[in-house]
N, C-alpha and C positions, 0 to 999 in steps of 0.2 A: 278782357282781363285787365284789371287794374293792378299796377305794380308801382311801388314807390321806389324812386332812384335816389341814391346818395352820390355825392361828388359829381354832380352835373355841372359841366362847364360849357361856355360858348367858345368854340374853337375857330369860328370864322363869322364875320358880320358883313353883310352886303347892305349898303345904304343907297337907295335910289329914289328918284322923285316919287313921292306918294307912299313910300313904305320902307320897311327894313326886313331883311331875312337874317335869321340867326341859326347857324349850324350848331347843334348841341351833341355832346358826347358824355358818357359816364364811364367810370372805372370802378372795379371792385377791389377787395382787399388784396388780391393776388396781383393786381396791376394790369389786368386785362381791360382793354378799352373797347367799349361798344358805341357804335354810331347810332344815335337816336333819331336823327333826321333834321329837317329844317322847320323852324317856326317862322311863319310869314306874318309880319305885323304891318297891316295896311292902314291907310287913312290917318297918318300921323299929322297932327296939326302943328304948325310952327309955334303957336303960342303955348303949346303944352310940352314942347321939348325943352329940357333944362339947359 
């Protein structure tokens, strides 16, 4: 099931050698917050990090 989310924010970021994990959440108009999970970004190259 595909669903678009609005108001998605990163609530926690873990940086470690070789990658980044980002915890993401979203909230609706009523203010209810939903935990969406972690995004694991691996193989970050030093020359590509701003």
